[in-house]
C-alpha positions in Angstrom: 0.0 0.0 0.0 2.5 2.6 -1.2 0.2 5.6 -1.1 0.8 8.9 -2.9 1.3 11.7 -0.4 -0.4 15.1 -0.6 1.0 16.8 -3.7 2.3 19.8 -1.8 4.6 17.9 0.4 8.3 17.9 -0.6 9.7 14.3 -0.5 13.5 14.4 -0.6 15.7 11.8 -2.3 18.5 11.0 0.1 21.1 10.7 -2.7 20.2 14.2 -3.9 20.4 15.9 -0.4 22.4 19.1 -0.7 23.6 21.3 2.1 20.5 22.9 3.6 21.8 24.8 6.6 24.9 26.8 7.5 24.9 26.0 11.2 25.4 23.3 13.8 22.3 21.3 14.2 20.5 19.0 16.7 18.8 16.2 14.7 16.4 13.4 15.5 15.3 10.6 13.2 12.1 8.5 13.2 8.7 7.8 11.8 7.0 10.2 14.2 3.6 8.8 13.1 0.9 10.6 15.1 3.5 12.9 16.8 2.3 11.5 20.2 3.3 12.6 23.7 6.5 10.4 23.5 7.5 12.2 20.3 6.6 15.6 21.9 8.9 14.8 24.9 11.8 14.1 22.5 11.2 17.4 20.7 10.8 19.4 23.9 14.2 18.0 25.2 15.8 18.9 21.8 14.5 22.4 21.9 15.8 23.0 25.5 19.2 21.6 24.6 19.5 23.4 21.3 18.7 26.8 22.8 21.8 26.6 25.1 24.0 25.7 22.1 22.4 28.0 19.5 21.7 24.9 17.3 18.9 24.5 14.7 16.5 21.6 15.4 15.8 19.3 12.5 13.5 16.2 12.4 14.2 13.6 9.8 11.4 11.3 8.8 10.2 9.0 6.0 7.6 8.4 3.4 6.3 5.7 3.1 6.7 4.4 6.6 9.1 1.5 6.6 6.5 -0.8 8.0 4.2 0.0 5.1 7.1 -0.4 2.5 8.1 -3.8 3.8 4.7 -5.3 5.0 2.2 -3.8 2.6 -0.7 -3.6 5.1 -4.2 -4.0 3.5 -5.8 -1.5 5.8 -4.9 2.3 6.1 -2.0 2.6 8.5 -1.0 6.2 9.2 -2.0 8.2 12.3 -1.0 11.3 10.5 -0.6 12.2 6.8 2.8 13.4 5.7 1.5 17.0 5.7 -0.2 16.6 9.1 3.0 15.2 10.6 5.1 18.0 9.2 2.7 20.7 10.5 2.5 19.1 13.9 6.2 19.0 14.3 6.7 22.6 13.1 4.0 23.7 15.6 6.1 22.2 18.4 8.9 24.6 17.4 11.4 22.6 15.3 13.2 24.6 12.6 12.9 22.1 9.8 11.2 18.8 8.9 12.8 16.7 6.1 10.9 13.8 4.7 13.1 11.3 2.9 11.6 8.9 0.3 11.9 5.4 1.8 12.6 3.0 -1.1 14.9 0.0 -1.7 17.9 2.2 -2.2 17.4 4.1 1.0 16.8 0.8 3.0 20.1 -0.5 1.7 22.1 2.4 3.2 24.7 1.7 5.8 24.7 3.7 9.0 28.1 5.1 8.3 27.1 6.5 4.8 23.9 7.9 6.3 25.4 9.6 9.3 28.4 11.0 7.3 25.9 12.6 4.8 24.0 14.2 7.7 27.3 15.6 9.0 28.4 16.9 5.7 25.0 18.4 4.5 23.1 19.3 7.7 25.9 20.2 10.1 25.0 17.4 12.5 26.4 18.1 16.0 24.0 16.2 18.3 21.8 13.2 17.4 18.8 12.6 19.8 17.3 9.1 19.7 15.1 6.8 21.8 16.6 4.1 23.8 15.7 1.2 21.4 16.8 3.2 18.3 18.6 1.5 15.4 19.0 2.5 11.8 20.3 1.3 8.5 20.2 -2.1 6.7 19.5 -4.8 9.2 19.3 -2.2 12.0 23.1 -2.2 12.1 23.1 1.4 13.4 22.7 0.5 17.1 23.3 3.2 19.7 26.8 1.8 20.6 27.8 1.9 16.9 26.4 5.4 16.5 28.5 6.5 19.4 31.6 5.1 17.6 30.6 7.0 14.5 30.1 10.1 16.6 33.6 9.8 18.0 35.0 9.4 14.5 33.0 12.1 12.7 32.5 14.7 15.5 28.9 14.4 16.7 27.3 13.4 20.0 24.5 10.9 20.5 22.0 11.6 23.3 19.5 8.9 24.3 16.0 9.8 25.6 14.2 7.2 27.7 10.6 6.1 26.7 7.8 8.2 28.0 5.1 6.2 29.8 1.4 7.1 30.5 0.7 5.4 33.9 1.8 1.9 33.3 1.6 2.1 29.5 4.4 2.8 27.2 3.4 5.5 24.7 3.7 4.2 21.1 2.1 4.6 17.7 1.3 0.9 17.7 -0.6 1.2 20.9 -2.6 4.1 19.6 -3.5 2.1 16.5 -4.7 -0.7 18.7 -6.9 1.7 20.6 -8.4 3.1 17.3 -9.1 -0.5 16.2 -11.1 -1.0 19.4 -12.9 2.3 19.0 -11.2 3.6 22.2 -10.6 7.1 20.8 -10.6 8.5 24.4 -7.7 6.2 25.3 -5.9 7.2 22.1 -6.3 10.8 23.0 -4.4 10.3 26.3 -1.4 9.0 24.5 -1.6 11.6 21.7 -2.1 14.5 24.0 -4.9 15.7 21.8 -8.0 14.1 20.2 -7.5 11.9 17.2 -8.2 14.0 14.1 -9.4 13.2 10.6 -9.4 16.0 8.0 -10.9 16.1 4.5 -13.1 18.0 2.1 -16.8 17.8 2.3 -17.9 15.9 -0.8 -21.3 15.0 -2.3 -22.3 11.5 -1.3 -25.8 10.0 -1.8 -27.4 13.1 -0.1 -29.8 10.6 1.5 -29.4 12.2 4.9 -30.6 15.6 3.6 -33.6 13.9 2.1 -34.7 12.6 5.5 -34.0 15.8 7.4 -30.5 14.7 8.6 -27.9 16.5 6.5 -24.5 15.1 7.0 -21.0 16.1 5.8 -19.4 13.3 3.8 -15.7 13.8 4.5 -13.3 12.8 1.7 -10.2 12.1 3.8 -6.7 11.1 2.8 -6.9 7.4 1.9 -3.8 6.4 3.9 -5.3 7.7 7.2 -6.2 5.1 9.8 -9.9 5.4 10.9 -11.4 4.5 14.3 -13.3 1.3 14.3 -16.7 1.3 12.7 -19.2 3.0 14.9 -20.8 6.3 15.9 -18.7 8.9 17.8 -19.0 12.2 19.6 -16.8 14.6 17.6 -15.8 18.2 17.6 -16.0 19.7 14.1 -13.4 22.3 13.1 -14.6 24.5 10.3 -13.0 27.8 9.2 -11.7 28.5 12.7 -14.9 27.6 14.5 -15.6 24.5 16.5 -19.0 22.8 16.5 -20.3 19.8 18.3 -21.2 16.8 16.2 -21.7 13.1 15.8 -19.8 11.1 13.2 -20.5 7.8 11.7 -17.6 5.7 10.5 -19.0 2.8 8.6 -21.0 1.3 5.8 -24.5 2.8 6.1 -26.1 -0.7 6.2 -29.7 0.7 6.7 -29.7 2.0 3.1 -27.1 0.1 1.1 -24.4 -2.6 1.2 -21.1 -0.7 0.9 -17.7 -2.2 0.7 -15.9 1.1 1.5 -15.9 2.8 4.9 -17.4 6.3 4.8 -16.9 9.1 7.3 -20.1 11.2 7.7 -20.5 14.0 10.2 -23.7 15.5 11.5 -23.1 18.9 13.0 -25.4 19.8 15.8 -27.6 22.9 15.4 -26.0 23.8 12.0 -27.6 24.4 8.6 -25.0 26.0 6.3 -24.0 24.5 3.0 -20.4 23.5 3.4 -19.7 21.4 0.3 -16.2 21.8 -0.9 -15.0 23.1 2.5 -12.2 21.5 4.4 -13.2 20.2 7.9 -11.4 18.4 10.7 -13.1 15.9 13.0 -11.7 15.4 16.5 -12.9 12.1 17.9 -13.9 12.4 21.6 -15.7 9.2 22.6 -17.5 6.3 20.9 -21.3 6.3 21.4 -22.2 3.0 19.9 -21.6 0.4 17.2 -23.0 0.9 13.8 -26.1 -1.1 13.1 -28.8 -1.7 10.5 -32.2 -0.3 11.3 -35.6 -1.4 10.1 -36.3 1.9 8.4 -35.9 5.7 8.5 -38.1 6.2 11.6 -36.0 3.8 13.7 -32.8 5.4 12.4 -33.9 8.9 13.3 -35.1 7.9 16.7 -31.6 6.4 17.4 -29.9 9.6 16.0 -31.9 11.6 18.5 -30.6 9.4 21.3 -27.1 9.7 19.9 -27.3 13.5 19.9 -28.4 13.5 23.5 -25.6 11.2 24.4 -23.1 13.3 22.6 -24.2 16.4 24.4 -23.7 14.7 27.7 -20.2 13.6 26.6 -19.3 17.2 25.6 -20.6 18.5 28.9 -18.3 16.2 30.9 -15.3 16.5 28.6 
């Protein structure tokens, strides 16, 4: 599932990397999928350290994710699209995000070739990594080996321990597991923010409008992992305003037999035409599983209960 990233994201070929900065840099390397609280702690540490040394802070990441490249998952995988990830990292305060194209040639790089190139082109002075970090073909670039390279080429390696939430280690894999279970409230704790799905409001069947329940059909990036099929309380971000809503992730079984999952949001107390607008959905809590109803009246009665439940969730959030 090698997905095409958003067209406005600059994917860099490692072999074509040219000198980009004229300064000493503090660099970290990783997938950073979701930019969760563990990632945020690494960035915060880098920023504090770099300020004392007048160093630029650079994050190096990849597209596609190596797990996608090697394992070819059938289902959408990513917690953040390439553009979302870059924006999230820049918002944290880093100076630059460089996304390398992960392909067979990149996967075959030796740690020495990779690190020497970072030294020569990016002015690497400090490399910040997690405690189980390794890079290069066969994960040869272990922390002890990187320390040896640092002694040889003039950079320092600093290791940041894992950040835990209670008794849980914070990881992108754990967040994906929570999403698969519909536990968006648990995913939120590890992300440090609600899980978000963004897309353009597109025309669907317009069946909701015909029964007095107009919904926004969100055409999201196809690589984005969705929460489990079901109905959720969501906050809807539209043109700088935030509205309360309920969102169905699923197949709309009452009306048709779909093979593709749709994301449809109903915005509470809202009646504007927003086709073609970009909206973001923040998933707060699951309300119920998706189910097939006997007809429109039964569906509308359930939606009324869903709206009441969503309002209770928002009051307590």
